N, C-alpha and C positions, 0 to 999 in steps of 0.2 A: 504493497499498499502506498509504502513511503517514498519508494522511487515513481511510484505514479505520479505520486502528490507534485514531486520534485522536477517533472516532465520539463522538457523546452516548452510547451507551449502553456503553461498555467504563468498568468503574469502578475499575481500576486494572490495574497491568500487573507481572507476574511475569519477571522477566529471570536466564534461566538460567547465563550468563555477564558480568561485569563488570570484563574484565580487557582492556579495547581501551578509549583514550580516547575515541575516536568514539562508542562504545556508551555511556560514561558520560555524555559532553555531548549525546547524543539524550536520555537519560532526565530528566537535567537540567532541557532544554528541552519536553520532552513535554506539560507541564500535567498530567499526572495522576499520583494516587500510586503509588509503586515499591517493590516488594518484588526486592531485588539478591541473587543468589549470590553473596557471596566463596571465590572459592577459594583465593585466595593471601594471606595475611595482608600480607608482604613487600611486594607489591607494592600492597596497598592502601592502606597506610598511607604511600608513599613518594612518590607522587604526588597534588598536591591535587587532581588533577581528579577520584579518585576519594575521598579522605577528607575534603572538603569537605562532603559529601554527609549525612554524618553530624549537621551542623546544621542541615538542613534538613526543615522536618517533614512534607514528600511522601514521604521515603524511610524503609524500614526493612528488615533485611536479614538475610539464611540463612548457616549456615553448614553443613557437613558433618558435621563430629563435633565433641566436648565439647573436645579438645584443640585444634582449632582456634579456637575461642572463648574459649578461655582465653587464648591466645597473644596475639588480636585485644585483650581488655581488658588486658592486661600493658602493650600499645603506646599503646592509646587513654584511657584509664581506665574506671573502671565508670560514669562517668553516664551512660554509654550503653547500658548493660546492658537496659533496656527495649525498645531498638530492635532488639536481634540475637536471634536464636530459632534453635534446631539442628533441620534438617530431615534425616529419613533418604533417602538415594536405593539403588536398586541397578539393574543390569542386571535387565531383564525380559525375560522370554521367554512368551508365550501357550504353548507349544510345551513348557513346563518338564515335563522328564518325571520318575517317579520316582527317588529315587537310587538306584543298584544299583553296589556296588561291584565292579570286575572283577578277574581273576585276575592276569592283566598289567595295573599301573597305569599310568594313564594320567593325568601330571603336568601342568597346563598353568598354564603361566607367563604371567600377565597382564601388559598393559602394552607401551609402544612400546620398541623395541630400540634401549635407548640405556644406554652402559656408564657413564654420569654417576651413573645414578642405580638399577642393578641389577645384581648381581653375577654377570654371564654368566662372565667370565674365569674366577672361582672354580667355577661348576658345571663348565667346560670341565677346570679342574684336577684337580679331584677324581675326575672321572672317568676322567679319563689316568690319573690313578695309581693306581685303586682299579677297573681294566676287570674283574675277576672279580665286582666287587660289584654290587649293586642288579639282578642281572638281569630281575625282574620289573616293574622299572619302566622307562617311557618317557616323554619330555621332548616337549611340545608349544611351541610358541614360536608365536604364532596373531596377530601383529602385523607391522607394518610398524617404520620407525625410523631416524634418524640412521645408527645402529651397525649397521643389519642385512647390508650386507656384509662388514664387517669380521667379527662375530660368526659367519656363515654360513663364512668362509671358514678362521675357526679351527676349528669344526667339523672340517671337510673337512680341512685340515690332521693333525687328531690323530682322524683316523681313526671319530669318534662319529656315524657318519651314520645309524647303527643305532639307536643311543638318542636322536637329537636330531634333532627331525623340525621343520622351520618350514614354515607353512602358504603356499601359494603365492597370490602376489600376482595382484590381479583390474587392473581398469580404474583409472587414476590413479594406481598405485605402490600401494593399499592391497591390504589382504587382504579380500575378499567380508565382507560383514556375515554373510552365512549363513551361511559358513562358520567364524566366529569363534562364532559361537553352538551351531552342532553341535558346535564341540570342549570347549564350555561343557557341554554336555548329555551329553557321552560321559566326561567326566572324572571320577577317581577322587577326587583333592586338587589340590587350588591352592598353588603353590609362592609366594610373594611375591619371593623373592629380593633382599629389597633390599640393597643396596651398605655393607657395614659401614661407619661415619661419616658417612653420609647422611641427616643427622638432621629431613628435612621432613617427612617422613611422622609424625614424631612431634610436630612444632613447629606447622607451620601448613599442611600439605596432608594430603589422604586418599589413600593410595595404592588403584588401582582394584582390586588384589585383594578388598577388603573389599566392593566393590559386585558381583563379581563370586560371591563368598562366599553372600553374603545373596541375590540374587536364583533364585540355583540351588540354594542349599540346599547348598553345597561345604564340605566341612570343608578348611579352610586351613591350610598350615605358615609360618608366619610368622620363629620365629626369632628370638635377641637382646632387647634390649630395646624394640623397637619395638612388641611384641606389647602391652605392659603398656598401650598406650595408648589398646585397642580393646576394647569388652566385648563385641563379636562373639564367640562360642565357636568356637575353633579350637582346634588339637592343641596341647600341652603345651611351652613355649619350651624351644630347647636352645641349647648352647652355640657349636655350630660348625655349619655347612652339610654335612659329613659325619655328623655324628649326625642331623640333620635326614634326611636320606637315610636312615639307619639306621633311623629310626623312621617313616618312611613306608612303607618295606618292609616292617617287621614288626608296625605296628599293627593289631588283630584287626578283621575287617569288620564284629562286632558293634559294636566303639567307633567305627567309622567311620559306622553307623549311628545311634549315639546322638547323635554331634555335629551330622549333620544334621537330625535330628529339634529338640535344642536351637536351631540356626539358625532353623528356622522359626515355632521361637516368638519366639526374640530379632526376625525380620523385622516379624511381626505387633505386639508391642509395640511396636516403634520406628514404624510405620505408626500407630497410634495417636497417639501423641505427637506426630509430627509433626505431623499432622491439627490437632491442637490449638493446638500452635505458630502452624502457619499461620494459624488463624481469630483467633488472638488477635494477631497484627500485621495483619491485613486489618482490625478493629476498631477499633486505633489508628491508622491513617494514612486510613482511606475514612469520609466523611461518609455515615452511612446515616438 
């Protein structure tokens, strides 16, 4: 495979993951121009195997959002600005269905079941405290994750199995891709459920909720100050999780349709900008 990748008819390489030393070392020695995606700024600048590539002419870089680029430049300085561009990504489904809110609203919570990054405990607590509220909402957990068993145990102990549903695991302990995509296609709203105090999605990473929202034109509720970092159209920010759920339950179908339509326009604009940004990096590092 390596000899095939390094054949003469390959002009450059795009790496969608640059977060392992073995991958970085391979890229440094491959003899081809490389455009690498920086997922996590802290990780990138902390290890020379990654950060030294800033001074190599064969490298250029992509980030997934403006706030990630801003954090990167704070750490590395503005002299590398021409080597870094933003590239918009989203979850894509060839069978994307037209957006249709349902009477019983399916609220999907993207991302791995990880108590460090997402406020599952807060969701369980608020549903337990207000059992008679939000009857029209059902919550879907479409992922595996390190804390899946713990979260599901708390759901069971608090008798919330009729409100919160985890998609079943398939082979290798993962939820099948087809099941995840079906959950997004059938969703009414996405709930980012970012844990209070977890600032990485405001600083050096991008939440997967944004990719799902953009890819499926799904209105997203983010809540708190994290929403200020993202330009994608979404539900108005709220100050508490209970207020978020109140809003998801009360917002009209017409308002949800409007947000979905604005996401369509957002995605198309971002794709055009991303194409131009990528073309600029290719011109910069590839001899034509």
